[in-house]
VOGU-3710 file (C-alpha; in Angstrom, 3 decimals, decimal comma):
1> mkfpeldhym> 1,102/-40,168/62,723  -1,733/-42,065/62,169  -5,882/-42,100/61,223  -8,308/-42,848/63,130  -10,574/-45,957/62,450  -12,448/-45,805/59,445  -16,121/-46,935/61,547  -18,025/-43,420/60,485  -18,456/-41,176/57,746  -16,099/-38,012/57,987
11> tgvavpvsal> -16,206/-34,664/56,695  -13,524/-32,484/55,752  -12,036/-29,454/54,302  -9,623/-28,944/51,739  -7,503/-25,669/51,797  -3,840/-24,770/50,589  -1,670/-23,451/53,729  -1,263/-20,422/51,089  -4,689/-19,235/51,330  -4,961/-19,238/55,119
21> rseksagige> -5,578/-15,505/56,885  -4,887/-14,747/60,318  -3,738/-11,624/62,543  -0,445/-12,664/62,668  -0,230/-14,106/59,442  2,220/-11,926/57,408  1,027/-11,731/53,643  0,360/-15,585/52,713  -1,165/-18,503/55,397  1,221/-20,273/57,662
31> fadlpllsrw> 1,789/-23,416/59,494  1,311/-21,649/62,930  -2,327/-20,627/61,185  -3,328/-24,579/61,241  -4,474/-24,642/64,546  -6,639/-21,665/64,492  -8,461/-23,383/61,258  -8,627/-26,592/63,201  -10,625/-25,111/66,177  -13,294/-23,642/63,497
41> crsvgleviq> -13,482/-27,173/62,285  -13,881/-28,850/65,357  -16,392/-26,303/65,950  -18,139/-27,053/63,147  -18,059/-30,746/63,269  -14,911/-30,981/59,945  -12,897/-33,950/61,304  -10,470/-33,714/58,658  -8,085/-30,790/56,798  -6,751/-31,604/53,216
51> ilpvndtggd> -3,646/-28,931/52,258  -1,902/-29,000/48,930  2,465/-29,828/48,782  4,081/-27,628/51,091  7,417/-28,568/50,076  10,245/-25,956/49,109  9,352/-24,929/44,709  11,976/-22,224/45,769  10,351/-19,191/43,043  7,553/-20,782/41,630
61> sspysavsaf> 4,273/-20,699/42,803  2,968/-24,030/41,578  3,144/-26,447/44,877  3,719/-29,537/41,816  7,176/-27,866/41,572  9,085/-28,901/44,414  13,073/-28,544/44,675  12,985/-30,849/47,273  10,597/-33,820/48,023  11,625/-33,440/52,285
71> alhpvytrig> 11,878/-29,677/52,736  9,253/-27,249/53,744  9,124/-23,813/52,300  10,098/-21,176/54,187  7,524/-18,927/53,133  4,993/-21,185/55,547  7,435/-19,872/58,765  5,848/-17,668/61,779  9,423/-15,459/62,119  7,110/-14,534/65,246
81> dlpeldqlgp> 7,415/-17,587/66,455  11,151/-18,087/66,175  12,548/-18,775/69,827  15,791/-16,489/68,209  13,766/-13,958/68,817  13,768/-13,934/72,614  18,037/-13,476/71,324  18,154/-10,344/69,437  17,767/-7,689/72,413  17,727/-3,812/70,519
91> drarleqmie> 17,320/-5,245/67,380  14,117/-7,298/67,562  11,864/-4,479/67,853  13,459/-3,408/64,267  12,917/-7,330/62,633  9,315/-7,050/63,900  8,450/-3,891/62,927  10,018/-5,799/59,386  7,537/-8,257/59,708  4,535/-6,295/60,841
101> tlrveceahk> 5,072/-4,293/57,682  5,259/-7,212/55,390  1,502/-7,988/56,983  -0,062/-4,795/56,513  1,048/-4,529/52,826  -0,133/-7,999/52,038  -3,120/-7,121/53,674  -4,653/-4,876/51,321  -4,382/-7,123/48,292  -6,737/-10,193/48,003
111> tvryrhvtee> -4,841/-12,874/46,950  -0,914/-13,972/47,619  1,796/-11,851/46,441  3,735/-15,052/46,684  7,511/-13,537/44,902  7,324/-10,761/47,025  6,621/-12,225/49,913  9,410/-15,500/49,559  11,663/-12,835/49,011  10,681/-10,709/51,859
121> ktrilreifr> 10,689/-13,586/54,515  13,386/-14,804/53,437  15,394/-11,604/53,512  14,182/-11,130/57,278  15,192/-14,838/57,945  18,861/-14,271/57,002  18,744/-11,032/59,336  17,820/-13,145/62,249  20,118/-15,850/61,486  23,277/-13,297/60,602
131> ltgdkttrsr> 22,182/-12,352/64,379  21,846/-15,459/66,273  22,271/-18,093/64,104  25,283/-19,002/65,458  24,160/-20,351/69,128  21,605/-22,422/67,536  23,479/-24,621/64,909  26,440/-24,839/67,723  23,700/-27,019/69,886  23,632/-30,280/70,427
141> efsvwveknp> 19,707/-30,414/69,638  20,316/-29,258/65,796  23,381/-31,591/65,450  21,078/-34,546/66,004  18,700/-33,327/63,531  21,034/-33,001/60,864  22,022/-36,423/61,838  18,489/-37,767/61,210  17,649/-35,691/58,797  20,773/-36,378/56,418
151> wviaysvfkn> 18,478/-35,045/53,627  19,155/-31,808/54,617  22,838/-31,891/53,791  22,617/-32,226/50,307  19,536/-29,885/50,142  21,244/-27,118/51,917  24,083/-27,403/49,319  21,922/-27,632/46,349  20,229/-24,586/47,543  23,376/-22,415/48,338
161> lkdvhgqkpw> 25,134/-23,814/44,768  21,652/-22,400/43,203  22,574/-18,653/45,165  26,648/-18,935/43,934  25,484/-20,009/40,227  22,515/-16,563/39,902  19,605/-19,766/40,623  20,786/-20,948/37,215  18,971/-24,725/37,052  22,671/-27,523/37,777
171> tewdrhrdpd> 22,258/-28,318/34,446  23,949/-24,688/33,448  26,696/-24,882/36,487  30,255/-24,598/35,806  30,696/-27,284/38,308  29,173/-29,682/40,888  26,970/-30,425/38,038  26,987/-34,514/38,345  28,084/-34,820/42,438  28,875/-37,913/44,444
181> paeiaqlwss> 27,947/-38,130/48,455  31,620/-37,836/48,750  31,790/-34,323/46,945  28,241/-33,195/48,572  29,936/-34,194/52,003  33,034/-32,306/51,139  30,823/-28,932/50,134  28,583/-29,003/53,388  31,562/-29,834/56,031  34,299/-27,947/54,413
191> gadrddllfy> 32,700/-25,471/52,129  33,705/-22,019/51,958  30,034/-20,851/52,586  29,413/-22,364/55,916  27,044/-19,794/57,281  25,024/-20,069/54,146  24,765/-23,776/54,106  23,473/-23,357/57,457  21,404/-20,674/56,958  19,337/-23,475/54,857
201> awvqyrleaq> 19,416/-26,003/57,625  18,463/-23,880/60,047  15,517/-22,981/58,557  14,213/-26,116/57,686  14,779/-27,447/61,676  12,511/-24,270/62,673  10,131/-25,298/60,134  9,646/-28,756/60,894  9,317/-27,761/64,680  6,353/-25,202/63,770
211> ltaaaralek> 4,632/-27,128/61,595  5,186/-30,780/64,048  3,474/-28,042/66,872  0,624/-27,341/64,118  0,106/-31,350/63,692  -0,179/-32,022/67,379  -2,442/-29,380/68,262  -4,635/-30,635/65,766  -4,931/-34,250/66,253  -5,858/-32,755/70,021
221> dgvylkgdlp> -9,161/-31,464/68,683  -10,003/-34,463/67,372  -8,945/-33,306/63,443  -6,653/-35,123/61,340  -3,858/-33,421/58,455  -4,216/-35,201/55,114  -1,414/-34,262/53,116  -0,361/-34,200/49,792  2,766/-35,942/48,045  3,314/-35,434/44,372
231> ilmnqdsadv> 4,739/-38,138/42,189  7,080/-36,183/40,537  9,789/-34,171/41,171  11,084/-30,936/39,434  14,261/-31,792/37,606  15,510/-28,616/39,003  15,764/-30,092/42,166  17,877/-31,135/44,871  17,012/-34,985/44,795  17,435/-35,283/40,622
241> wadrrffrtd> 20,811/-33,310/41,657  21,826/-35,659/44,387  20,310/-39,095/43,471  20,761/-38,897/39,920  20,804/-42,692/39,578  16,698/-42,563/40,609  15,681/-40,780/37,564  15,714/-40,739/34,300  17,017/-37,661/33,544  16,505/-38,578/29,387
251> ysagappdmf> 12,734/-38,606/29,540  10,213/-36,263/31,017  6,573/-37,484/32,629  3,616/-35,768/30,132  0,158/-36,887/29,352  -0,680/-38,159/25,883  -3,336/-36,261/23,826  -7,189/-35,864/24,785  -9,900/-33,550/23,961  -8,614/-31,050/26,443
261> selgqnwgfp> -5,069/-31,160/24,962  -4,918/-32,245/20,901  -0,616/-32,286/21,200  -0,753/-34,034/24,857  1,082/-32,543/27,792  5,269/-32,907/28,604  5,281/-31,467/32,270  8,977/-31,449/32,074  9,287/-33,604/35,104  12,323/-36,838/34,908
271> vydwdtlaat> 10,560/-40,156/35,654  11,940/-42,776/37,762  14,223/-45,427/37,369  12,453/-48,106/39,609  14,392/-51,029/38,562  17,112/-48,585/40,388  14,943/-47,619/43,288  13,736/-51,658/43,567  17,580/-52,383/43,841  17,833/-50,304/46,376
281> dyvwwknrlr> 14,743/-51,653/48,558  12,636/-47,905/47,310  14,797/-46,414/50,447  14,708/-43,411/48,965  10,419/-43,280/48,910  10,342/-45,173/51,730  12,393/-42,112/53,260  10,304/-39,665/51,329  7,179/-41,162/53,150  8,527/-41,207/56,550
291> qaskfyhayr> 9,089/-37,339/56,516  5,425/-36,971/55,702  4,666/-39,540/58,283  6,035/-36,898/60,583  3,353/-34,073/60,026  0,241/-36,171/58,657  -2,790/-38,403/59,694  -3,393/-39,156/55,888  -1,879/-38,384/52,409  -3,132/-37,755/48,962
301> idhvlgffri> -0,832/-39,158/45,995  -0,893/-37,347/43,117  -1,313/-39,119/40,063  -1,684/-42,303/41,217  -1,788/-43,653/37,851  2,260/-42,945/37,721  2,657/-46,047/40,123  1,574/-48,280/37,259  2,323/-46,577/34,517  3,636/-42,697/33,416
311> wavqtknvsg> 3,420/-41,181/30,024  6,461/-40,381/28,962  8,944/-38,253/26,251  12,084/-38,362/24,731  13,880/-34,928/26,555  14,385/-34,152/22,592  10,818/-34,027/22,006  8,762/-31,127/22,860  4,910/-32,513/22,734  3,132/-35,356/24,314
321> tmgafypset> 1,813/-36,396/20,994  5,167/-38,041/21,081  5,481/-39,929/24,088  4,928/-43,576/25,039  4,060/-45,506/28,067  6,532/-46,512/30,361  7,091/-49,023/31,308  5,463/-50,946/28,696  5,883/-54,514/26,681  7,538/-52,642/23,493
331> ithddlsaig> 7,255/-53,618/20,218  11,105/-55,167/18,646  12,408/-55,515/15,310  11,891/-59,722/15,711  7,778/-58,589/16,324  7,376/-56,792/13,436  9,273/-59,175/11,004  7,226/-62,003/12,631  4,082/-60,379/11,438  5,606/-59,932/7,900
341> fddgrivwls> 7,175/-56,264/8,001  10,793/-56,056/6,925  12,848/-52,864/6,970  11,469/-50,815/4,997  8,488/-51,481/5,990  9,525/-50,323/9,509  11,337/-47,357/8,335  8,420/-46,409/6,260  5,898/-46,290/9,880  8,345/-45,215/12,005
351> ephmsgdflr> 9,870/-42,753/10,064  8,115/-39,604/8,139  7,609/-39,604/4,300  6,720/-36,519/2,589  6,380/-35,817/-0,856  7,744/-32,834/-2,682  4,697/-31,594/-3,817  2,720/-31,466/0,156  6,194/-29,766/1,212  5,868/-27,412/-1,939
361> srlgasfpac> 2,501/-26,683/-1,172  2,518/-26,086/2,300  6,530/-23,759/2,626  5,916/-21,877/-0,569  9,036/-20,322/-1,522  10,814/-21,644/1,684  10,705/-25,162/0,729  14,324/-25,375/-0,906  15,752/-23,371/2,262  13,662/-26,167/5,148
371> rdacfvqlpd> 15,107/-28,750/2,269  18,377/-28,008/2,623  18,228/-27,552/6,002  16,383/-30,903/7,456  16,053/-33,002/4,717  17,249/-35,709/2,528  15,872/-37,114/-0,877  15,333/-40,874/-1,553  16,894/-41,575/-4,491  15,246/-41,109/-7,546
381> edlyrfssdi> 11,908/-40,709/-6,162  10,396/-36,789/-5,075  10,215/-37,942/-1,554  12,004/-36,732/1,150  13,171/-38,117/4,436  14,461/-35,916/8,206  17,816/-36,444/7,999  19,673/-37,356/10,366  20,379/-34,023/12,403  16,649/-33,824/13,135
391> egerdiiglg> 16,584/-36,837/15,964  13,564/-34,452/17,771  11,141/-31,649/17,855  13,578/-30,028/19,533  15,943/-29,789/16,573  13,175/-28,796/14,366  12,534/-25,942/16,835  16,050/-24,813/17,116  15,803/-23,515/13,408  15,245/-20,823/13,627
401> lepnetevll> 12,601/-20,507/10,934  9,436/-18,640/10,351  7,192/-20,084/13,089  4,491/-21,382/10,225  7,287/-23,039/8,261  8,146/-24,546/11,966  4,903/-25,687/12,700  4,528/-27,589/9,500  7,901/-29,626/9,702  6,352/-30,281/13,372
411> dafrdralir> 3,349/-31,736/12,109  5,235/-33,321/9,478  7,700/-35,074/11,567  5,206/-36,111/15,039  2,972/-38,364/11,180  4,660/-42,053/12,770  2,798/-44,982/13,380  5,842/-46,708/15,131  8,102/-44,300/17,775  11,015/-45,577/17,782
421> ldddtfapaw> 12,216/-45,434/21,542  16,206/-45,368/22,455  16,740/-49,182/22,733  15,877/-49,305/19,415  12,272/-50,958/19,967  9,429/-49,369/19,039  5,781/-48,259/20,621  2,870/-47,435/19,194  1,871/-44,112/18,331  -1,187/-42,514/20,290
431> kyadctrfgq> -3,257/-41,640/16,820  -1,490/-44,306/14,727  -4,359/-45,429/12,597  -3,854/-41,546/11,515  -0,292/-41,825/10,609  -0,204/-40,870/6,779  0,806/-43,705/5,771  -0,487/-46,602/7,843  -3,577/-45,794/6,203  -1,545/-46,887/2,661
441> leederyrle> -1,244/-49,943/4,037  -2,919/-52,815/2,713  -5,414/-53,993/4,794  -4,474/-57,538/6,041  -0,879/-55,474/6,799  -3,080/-53,091/8,774  -5,197/-55,947/10,776  -1,762/-57,191/11,610  -0,328/-54,726/13,364  -3,474/-53,702/15,330
451> gliayktaes> -3,070/-57,320/16,659  0,116/-57,059/17,470  -0,312/-53,759/19,643  -3,544/-55,210/20,800  -1,123/-58,062/22,420  1,323/-55,576/23,008  -0,929/-53,681/25,762  -2,608/-56,308/26,778  1,068/-57,596/27,737  1,316/-54,295/29,440
461> ekkwekmgrr> -1,716/-54,683/31,226  -0,412/-57,312/33,492  3,225/-55,522/33,689  1,222/-52,377/35,101  -0,917/-54,023/37,472  2,224/-56,375/38,847  4,082/-53,210/39,383  1,235/-51,014/40,695  1,022/-53,705/43,223  4,286/-53,544/43,905
471> llgfmkkstd> 4,793/-49,948/44,220  1,368/-49,026/46,353  1,537/-52,158/48,679  5,227/-51,282/50,074  4,088/-47,049/50,441  1,119/-48,600/52,567  2,923/-50,375/54,733  6,003/-48,008/55,793  3,791/-45,768/57,460  0,412/-45,398/59,604
481> mltcaedlgv> -0,871/-43,318/57,670  -3,904/-43,320/55,386  -3,532/-43,420/52,059  -5,519/-42,283/49,789  -5,204/-41,619/45,623  -5,678/-39,722/42,969  -6,518/-41,811/40,286  -9,044/-39,729/38,112  -8,926/-39,304/34,177  -8,454/-42,540/31,819
491> ippsvpttle> -7,409/-45,591/34,155  -6,822/-49,144/33,674  -8,878/-51,861/34,820  -6,264/-52,945/37,039  -5,765/-49,703/38,904  -9,616/-49,797/40,790  -8,760/-53,073/41,528  -5,496/-52,766/42,983  -6,431/-50,095/44,851  -9,149/-52,002/46,645
501> slgilglrvp> -7,221/-54,639/47,697  -4,533/-52,891/49,576  -7,290/-50,778/51,205  -6,248/-47,316/49,465  -9,130/-45,007/49,232  -9,959/-43,564/45,658  -10,896/-40,408/44,773  -14,768/-39,697/42,970  -15,365/-35,440/41,697  -19,553/-36,031/41,177
511> rwarryntpg> -19,261/-33,855/38,203  -16,819/-36,258/36,500  -18,280/-39,230/37,624  -20,219/-41,047/35,254  -21,215/-44,218/33,644  -18,975/-43,567/29,938  -20,192/-46,669/28,795  -23,661/-46,584/28,860  -25,762/-44,845/26,716  -26,220/-40,621/27,869
521> epfipvteya> -23,152/-41,225/30,432  -25,230/-40,546/32,871  -24,102/-38,961/36,171  -23,170/-42,219/39,084  -25,530/-40,961/42,162  -22,813/-40,557/44,805  -24,812/-42,864/47,043  -23,256/-45,755/44,947  -19,702/-44,539/45,615  -17,371/-47,289/47,114
531> fltvcapsvh> -16,609/-46,858/50,202  -13,070/-46,834/50,142  -13,583/-43,415/48,392  -13,024/-39,346/48,795  -15,761/-37,548/47,409  -14,423/-34,072/46,268  -17,293/-31,889/44,766  -14,129/-29,424/43,600  -10,758/-29,724/43,618  -7,910/-27,076/43,700
541> dtstlrgwwq> -7,757/-27,869/39,264  -11,351/-27,229/38,676  -13,782/-24,193/39,191  -15,311/-24,029/42,654  -18,900/-25,900/42,425  -20,260/-22,347/42,312  -18,219/-21,373/39,532  -18,971/-24,876/37,962  -22,632/-24,952/38,603  -23,625/-21,532/36,865
551> tdptreefsl> -21,784/-22,237/33,707  -22,418/-25,802/32,881  -25,955/-27,029/31,476  -25,409/-30,675/32,631  -26,371/-28,965/36,056  -30,113/-29,938/36,073  -29,083/-33,252/35,067  -26,608/-33,361/37,544  -29,144/-32,765/40,386  -31,760/-35,290/38,978
561> aqgvvgkata> -28,682/-37,761/40,019  -27,913/-36,101/42,855  -31,517/-36,135/44,513  -30,160/-32,022/44,992  -33,590/-30,621/46,172  -35,414/-27,969/44,302  -35,043/-26,406/40,659  -31,571/-26,229/39,403  -31,274/-22,475/38,314  -28,990/-20,933/36,540
571> tygpttaqav> -27,904/-18,498/40,622  -25,994/-20,463/42,352  -26,422/-18,729/46,376  -26,629/-19,964/49,461  -29,971/-21,638/48,934  -28,940/-23,589/45,840  -25,724/-23,948/47,704  -27,203/-25,613/50,741  -29,650/-28,112/48,677  -26,321/-29,391/46,830
581> laalmkarsv> -24,118/-29,645/49,571  -26,622/-31,710/51,298  -27,050/-34,131/48,553  -23,614/-34,782/48,101  -22,952/-35,272/51,406  -24,899/-38,856/51,642  -22,558/-40,331/49,703  -21,268/-43,525/50,427  -17,830/-42,475/50,521  -15,852/-42,600/53,750
591> lvitqiqdyf> -14,261/-39,122/53,621  -16,474/-36,314/51,869  -13,660/-33,761/51,548  -15,177/-30,182/50,344  -13,045/-26,823/49,306  -13,102/-24,179/51,878  -14,539/-21,627/49,058  -17,564/-24,357/48,339  -18,737/-23,908/52,140  -17,730/-19,973/51,883
601> aldgkltsdd> -20,909/-20,188/49,016  -23,680/-21,020/51,647  -22,745/-17,793/53,438  -23,660/-15,168/50,816  -20,609/-12,111/51,769  -17,722/-14,814/51,925  -18,096/-15,167/47,901  -16,372/-13,120/45,274  -18,764/-11,742/42,657  -16,616/-14,033/40,170
611> paterinvpg> -16,284/-17,591/40,998  -13,171/-17,761/38,698  -11,249/-15,988/41,014  -11,804/-18,341/43,981  -10,085/-20,924/41,907  -6,730/-22,305/42,690  -5,588/-23,329/39,441  -6,498/-23,508/35,558  -3,817/-26,953/34,214  -1,963/-26,082/31,739
621> tynetnwvyr> -2,017/-22,187/32,236  1,121/-19,768/33,459  -0,475/-16,536/34,985  -0,323/-14,121/38,011  -4,001/-16,114/38,491  -2,543/-19,497/39,856  -2,072/-20,326/43,418  -2,690/-17,033/44,875  -5,922/-17,534/46,044  -6,737/-16,174/49,564
631> ipvrleylgt> -9,741/-16,140/52,091  -11,551/-13,408/52,052  -11,659/-13,172/56,600  -9,158/-13,924/59,310  -9,672/-17,593/60,486  -10,450/-16,063/63,652  -13,367/-14,144/61,931  -15,129/-17,601/61,003  -15,785/-18,424/64,714  -18,732/-15,340/64,395
641> rdnlnnqisd> -20,710/-16,181/61,360  -23,632/-18,117/63,157  -25,638/-18,705/60,203  -22,814/-20,530/58,335  -21,245/-22,506/60,857  -25,003/-23,571/61,772  -25,662/-24,847/58,435  -21,997/-26,266/58,385  -22,673/-28,275/61,722  -26,331/-29,214/60,905
651> ltrtrasrel> -24,315/-31,146/57,276  -21,357/-32,735/59,146  -23,526/-33,750/62,273  -26,465/-35,638/59,615  -23,561/-37,073/57,592  -21,774/-38,225/60,803  -24,968/-40,039/62,400  -25,695/-42,358/59,452  -25,071/-45,854/59,634  -22,525/-47,048/57,405
661> e> -23,688/-48,829/54,589
//
C-alpha cells in the first residue's frame, strides 16, 4: 500500500490492536475493530493509526517476541465474521454462544487476559475447522493462496511440531531440529498430522483476509495504517528453525551497559548473518517487507540502529557486559603485537587474573571448593585464572554454587579489557578502562591501546555507515510504504545522516530530545525538529504523558522549552493535557503520533486514577501488567464524547492548516 504525499502536517494515534474494545470483540481487540477506530479518527481529523506488531507470538504477550516474521496472531481473528460459520448448520448457535461467553466474561476485566483469550479462541477456531475446514482447504482459492505465500508451509509445520513436542523450543526436540527444505516439504505434503497442518494455514488465510479488508476500509476513510516491524526474531521461531542459514545462533542481540542497566541487556534473539542474506539479495527481508505492504501504508523499523551494527553477546554468556558490536573492525593479534603487546600481555588483558588474597577475602571458606571447580593457579604465584572448562558466564552459573559465590565469580569473570571473539580476534570491553589490569599497565601502554581502540572504532564507523546505507536502501526501495525508523538511544553520527539522505523518517520523543552536548542539556523545542521525523509524545515503552508529567521534576523546564501555555503544576488534568498537546502539535515533524491514552487525558472520565495502569510496557520487566492495556470504553462510544472530540478536532485542524516550513 502507498502512503500519500507528505504535503501537510499530519496527526495520528498510536494504539495496540490488542487494546481495542468493541461490541463484537471477544476479550481483546481484533482486526475487524480497526474500521471502527478509523471512523472515529476521520471524524476528529486523525489521519494515521499506528499499531504494534501483530505477528504470531504464541503464548507470549509481548508483540516483539514473534514466532514468525510473516504469520499473523490468531488472537486477532473476528470469529463471528468467518465465512465458515454459514456452513455450520445446527452447530452455529453453540459456537456463537462460546464466542459470546468469552466476550462477556472478559468484558468484566479492565485489562486483556491474554493467555485465556488465546486459548479460548484457539479452541473455538479448532472446532470450526473440524466441522467445516475440509471444504475451504480443498478449494482452488486456498491452494492459490498457499502457492503465493510459501512461508505458511514452514510456519504450519513448525506450529504442529511445537504441539507434538508439548510446546518445547525446537532446540529441545528429539527430531526435525535441523530440517532442510525437502524435509519441510515432505512433512507438509505427507505428514500424519495433515489436518493439524492445514488448520494453521487456514487460520492465516482467514486472518490475512480480515486484516486486508480492515486496511482497505481505513484507506477509504482517508486514514492510513502504520505497522511495526521488529528487527529481531525469537530464536524459537519458524524462521530461525527453517532458515537457519540467515541467523547467527551462536550470538544473542542485546545492549551494552548504560545508566539504566549496569550489566547491559541480553534479549536472547539471534543476530542476522548479513553476509548470507546478501548472497541471496536479501530475499528473506524483501519477502517480509512485501508481506507487510499488503496491509500497511507506512511502517516503523524497530531498533533501526541494528541495521548499522548490533550489540552481540556470545550465547555462552548471559550479560550484555560481555558483548561487542557486530559487525565491527576487531583487534587482531598482529594489531596488538604492532603496539608492543606480546602474548603474555594479551592474555593479561583478555583473561581475568585474580590474586589468592582477593579470592580468599571474597569467598571465605568456599575458596577451596571454588578453586577446585573452576580455577587454575599460575606456577609459583598466588595468582589464579579460570580453567579452560569455564568458557562463559553460563558455565559459572551451572556450577550450582551459592548465589553470593556465583556473583563473586561472575564479577571476576567480567573483569577484562579485551573480549576474545570466536575467530580469535578481540573487541574492547564496553568498560575496558575499568579492568583492574588495564589500570596496572604503564601509562604509555594504556595510551597505545586506547589509540588502537579509537582507530578501530573510527574504522567501524565507516563500516556501519556503509552497511546501514546498503540495508536501509533496499528496504526503502522494496515497497511503496512510508519508511519510519526508531532511532533512539546513543547512535553513531552516520545514522541521522543516512536516514535523511534516504528520506526515512526518524523518531523524536520530546521528553528525551535534548542538546546533550550543551551545558544543562536543555530540551530541544519541537518547532526545531527535522521535517522528516515522527514526533511521539510517548511510546509503548514509556509512561504516558500524564504519568511522566506527574513524576518528573523537569516538567517546568520542559514547558518553557515547548511553549506550553499556563503554569506547570504537578496535576495533569484535562486543562494541562490540552495545553501540553497544543504545544507539541506545533512540532515541525511531518507526523505527530500520540498514544490514545494521551488523547483520553483530555477527558477526565476516560483516565484511570493511577496513570501507571495506562502504560503499555516497562522494558526489562516480565509481569502480568505489560502488554495488557485495554481502552476503558467501546469504540462505538467514542463518537459520543463531544468535548473530547471537539478538542482533538481543534488540535488536528490547527496543525493541518499550518504552512510547511
